[in-house]
N, C-alpha and C positions, 0 to 999 in steps of 0.2 A: 766183286768178280772181275778178274783181269783177263782180257782177251788174249788168246794164244795164236800166233801165226806159226803153224807147223808146216815145214816145207822140206822137200827132198833135196833141193839145191838152192843156191843163191838166187838164180834167176827166178825160180818159182816164188821165193820169198818176196822179192820186189814186186812181182806180178800180183800176188795175192794182196799185198799191202795196197797197191794202187787200185785194184778193183774194189776192195772193201772200204777204202777211205777216199774214194774218188772225189766226192763233192768237196770235202774239206781241203784236200790237197790242191784241187783246182782253185779254191778260194785263196789259199795261202800263196800259190804261185801267181795269181792275179795281183795280189797285194805287193809281192816282190817286184813285179813288172812295173807297177805304178810308182813304187819307191825309186827304182832305178831311173825311170823317166823323169820323175820330179827332181831328182838329184842331178839331172843332166848327164847321166852316165853315157859314155861312148859305146855304142853297140859293138863296134869292132874290137874295142879293148876287152869288153866282157866276153866276147866269143873267143878271143885269143887266150884269155885267162882260163876259160873253161877247157880249151884244148890242152893247155899246159897241165892243168890238174888231172885231166883224163890220162895223160901220159904218165904222171906220177902214180896214179892208181894202177894203171896197166903194168908198170914195172914193179910196184911194191905190194899192192893189195888188189890183185885182179878180181878176187871174189867180190869185193865191194862194187867194182865196176859192173859185175854181172847183176848185182842187186839194182843198180841204176838202170841197166838195160831192161830188166823185168818191169820196173816202175814206169819207164818211158813207154814200153810196149802197152802196158795197161792203160796209160793215159793218152796214148796216141800222140806223144810228143818226141821231139829229138832229144837224145840223151844229153847233148850239149846244153840244152835249155835246163834240164834237171840239175846238172852239175853247176851251171851258173847260178841257178836259183838257190841251191844249197849253200853256195859260198856267200850269196848276198842276203839270204834270209835273216841271219843273226842281226843285221842292221836294224831290222824291225823291232827287236826285242832288247830293251835296256834292262840290265840285270844287276842284282847285288845280293849274293848269298853268304851265309855264315854257317860253317860246318865244323864238326869235330869228329875225331876217332878216339875211342877209349878201349884199351885192352888190359889184361892183367899186368900189374897189380892195381890198376885204377878202378876196376869194375867189381861188382858183387858176383861171386860164384864163378869166377874165371870166364865170364861172358865177353863177347866181342860186339862192339857197337860202332856203327858209322852213322852220323846224323847229318841231315841236309835240310836246312831251311831254304826253300826254293823261292827266292824273291825275284819277281819278274813283272813285266807290264801286264795289266789286266787283259790285253788282247790275247795273250797266250791262253788264259782261262776260257775266253770265248771260243777260241779255236779248238781247244783240247777237251773241255768239259771238266767235270769234278774229279775224275781220276785219270790222269794222263799217263797211265802205265800200260805196258803190253809185254808179253813174253815172246822172245825170239827163240824159236826152236828149229834150227836148220840141221839136217842130217850131216854128221861129221864135225859139228861144233858142240861146245858145251851150251846147254840151254841157259838163258839169262833174262832177267827182267830189265826193261828199259823205261825211261821216261822221255816223252817227246813224241816225235813222229818217225816211223821207220824210214830209213834211207836218207830222208831230208835232214833231220836234226835229232836223232835218237841217241841217248847216252845210257850206257849200261850201269846198273846199280847193284846187282847181285846175281851170281851165277850158280850153277849146280854144284860146284865144289866149294861154295861158301865165300869166294872172293867178293868183297863188297866195296862200294866206291861212292864218292860224292865229288862234285866238281864246283869250282869257283871261276867265274869269268874274270880275266885279268888283262889289262892293257900292257903292251910292250912295244918298243920301237925297234928292237932287233928282229927284223922280219926276214922271211924267205920262203921258197916253195917247199912243199912237203905235205904229209898227211895232216888234215885238220884234227883237232882233239876229239871231235865227234867220231872220226874214223879210227883214230888210235884207241878210243874207248871201246868200240865194237870189236876191234882186233884183239885187245887184251881180254875182254870179258868172254869172248868166244873161244879163246885158246889157252888161257892161263889159269893156274890154280893158286898161285902164291903171290905175295907182294913182290918178291924178287923178280918173278916172271913178268909182272906188270911193269915194274921199273925198267926191265930189259926192253919191253916194247917201245917205251919212250926213248930209251937210250940208243937203241940200235936202228931206229928209223928216222928219216928226216922229218922234222917237225915244221908243219906249215904255219907260219905266223904272219898275220896281216898287221903291219905297223899302225899303231894308233893307241890313244889313251882313253877315248870316250866312246865314239860310235862303233868302233871295231872291237870293243871289249869282249863281246860274246864269241868272237872268232878265236880267242886265245884263252888259255885257262890253266889253273892249278888242278891237280887231281889227287884226291885223298883215298888211299887203299888200306884195307885190312883183310887178313885171311883167317881161316879157321884155326891155324896154328898159333894165333896170338901175336902175329907181327903186323905192324902198321907203318905206313910211310906217306909223306906228303911230297908230291912231285911238283916242283916249280921250274918253269922252263921258258926259254925264248928259242929262236931258231938255232942259234949257235951255242947256247949255254943251258945247262941243266943242273939242278941240285935235288937230291932225294934225302929228305930229313926223316930219320927213324924215330918212332915213338919210344923206343927203348932208351933214348937219350933224354926223354922228358917224362920219366916215371909212368910210361904207358899211355900218354895223352898227346894229342896233336890238335891244333885249331887252325882254321884257315878262313880268310876273307878275300876281298877283291884286290889284293896287291901282293907283291913278293916280300916275304919277311925273312927268308933264309938265303935266297939267291940275290947276289949283289945287284941292286937296281942300276948301278953304273954300267954293268955288263949287259943286262937285259933291256935297258931302256925303260924300265918300269916306272910307274908314276908314284909320286909322293904328294902330300897335300899342298906343297908349294908350287910344284909343276902343274898339277891338276887338282884344283880345290874340290871337285866332285868326289875324290877318293877319300876325303877326310872322314866321312862316315864309316868307311871300311876300317880305318885305323881304330876308330872308337869301338866298333863291334868286335874287332879282334881282341882288343885289350880287355873288354868285358868278358868275352868267352874264356880267355885264359884265366881270368880272375875266378870265374865260376868253376872251371875244371879243377883248379887248385883247391877251392873250397870243398868240393865234393869228392876229392880224390879217395879212392877205395870204397866209395858208396854208390857208384853210378850203376843204375838199373833203369828200366823203362820209366819208372815213376820220377826218378831224379832227372833223367834226360828230358822228360816233358817239362819239368820246372826250368831247366836251363834254356830250352828253345822257346819258352814262353816269356822270357825275361824282357823287361822294359828298362832295366837299369842303365846307367851311364858310366863310362870309364874313359876319360880323356888322357890317361897317362902316356900313351904312345904319341900323342899330339904335342906334348909339352916341348919336345925338342924342335918342333916346327913353329913354336910361338902361337899355337892355336887352341890351347887348353881353355876351358870355360868353367865357371862355377856351375854346380848342378841347378841352381835357381835361375840361371840365365836361359835364354832361348836355346833349345837343342840345336846341335849341328844336324843338318839334313841326313836322313838315312843312317842314324847313329845307334839304333837298338837292334838286338838280335831278332826279336819278334818285330817285324818291320811294319810301321804305319806311316802314312804321309802326315806326320805331326805338324809340319809347318806349312801345309798347303794353303790354308786360309790366311795365315799371316802374310805369306807371299802375295796372295791376291789383294789383301788390304793395302799393301805397299805398291800395288800395280807391278809386281815383279813376275810378269807372266811367264817368262822362260823358266825361272826358278820353280814356279808353281807347277808348270808342266812336267819338268824333270822329277820333282818330288812325287807327283802323282803316279808317274809311269815307272819309277824305280823303287820307291819305298812301299812295296806291297808284298807281304809273304802270302803266296798263293797256295803252297803246299808245304807240309813238313813231313819228313820221312826218317825213320830210324831203322836201319838195317841190323837185324839180330840173327846172324847166320847159324849160330849154335842151336837156336830154336826154330830154324827154317822159316823165319817170320820177317815181314816188313810191317812196322807200325806206321800207319799212314793217317795224315790229317789233310782233308781237303778244305783249306782255309787257314786262318790265322790260329796258331796253336794256343794263344791265350784265350780263345773263345770256344775251342772244340777239344774233344778227347781223341786220343789215338784209336784207330780202328785196326786191329791185327789182321794181317792177311797171311794165311798159311800157304806156303809154297813148297813144302817138302816133297809132295807128290808131283806137282807140275814141273819142278826142276830136277826131279829124280835124285834127290839128295840121299846119299848112302846111310846117313845117320837119322833119317826121318822118323823111323819107328821109335828110337830112343828119345828123340826130341819131343815127340807127341806125348810121351809119358810125363814130361817135365813142364808142359805148357801151363801158363797162368790162365788160359782161356780154352774154350771148346772150339777146335778148328772147324771152319765151315767147309762147304763143298769144294772139290777140286776145280780150279778154273777151267771152264769149258773151252774146247777147241772149236773155233768157228770156221766154217767153210763158205757159207753163202755170202754173196756180195752185200746183201742188206744188213747182215748181222755184225760185221766187223767195224769197230770204232763208230758205231752209231748210238746216239742217245736213245734211251727207251721211249717208245711211242711218240716220235716227233709228229707235230702237226704243222700244217701250212703256216699258221700264225707264229708258232715257236721258231720255225726255220726263218721266217721273214724277220722277226725281231733279232734273231741271232746274226743274220747277215747285216742288218742295219747297224747293230752294235759293233761288229767287226769293221765295217766301213768307217764309222765315226772314230774309233780308236786308231785305225790305220792312218786316217787323215791327221790326227794329232801327232802320231809317231813321225810321220813324214815332215810335219812342220818343225818338230823338235830336232830331227836329224839334221836339217839344214843349218841349224844354229849351233849344234853341239860338236859337229865334226871338226877335228883339229888335225891339220896336216903336219 
């Protein structure tokens, strides 16, 4: 069951999100404040950056600023604090995702798929729970499904017109002021129906990029889109440069990881394994993803997609040009498999490589796996590692008011469940079922422990 936030306007959306998820949002904001304090951030600099970003929103995406205003009113906080926290929060979350899009002729039955292995620090799971999805349904916009938290760091993954998406965090040094890719995502999913329209959102608006290759990686990203017409594109960008690669040029397939593969890294200031060794695993995952897509070309359906995203195989082909290839019997490169596990965590501990062990534990974890299947009005969802669990189909045809829902219902491989319920009461939105004082205490303790580890790692990983 996915909670729906249904609102008459942007302000009401932010207000309802804040009232319904007040406790978790306050916990997240406290952790951001501790992170900034521990990093020695200058309060005047943070305030100035918040003011500049609010001006960007006011000029380009004022509706999003209304959502911020609603959230700040619900939490009783200054909206500058909310904006500052939304810009700083990604520093808490170290991420490495591997995604693909497949459209005809790569798929069975002319279906459209966008897959996202969501690899993130375990603190995100503690904050968000088993199913970090919600439906954004604001009057005047297309309804769409998001993963994350509304206003603070929500990313759209499928809307009522079938536009589907997945994101990869990517470091870049070509930075500048503009809309974050969280904001660009919400703008595209709420207003666009096609891949070309989504590409236009990225092309026609200033892209806010925070320079950095490690700790700032979640502030920048690639975005993979597919639409119901069978088009797909991968957007890679920095502040001043952008490239949109079409699936039509790759037999209906695209793969993406945590680096730029089509946009010239000399222009974007993107990382390679020589500049930033932490990105070596991204090159390995991308090589393996392309290998599997080629192997299963023309045969991709939910069953095959599950096989791909559960894969633990290795492909170091893209690393050969950097002198970093290894034999398969040697120790794996960190974060090198599509289905991500901290394979080398205990090896690092045995060698007293505490920083490497911390990074491996916080980055190499697949928390969720999602397969967007818009022609069937479905998201196939796994809460956990796909090698250990099965897809759970989530029917969205009615909740997203998809015009072809009746036809899709007749073609489903499963019996659709109940329509996601619209929640209104404060206690119902984004709350775990039947929380107890002990479960809430353990959850808070877990968040505190992982946040402390995140802050320790951030001090060592940040590269100017």
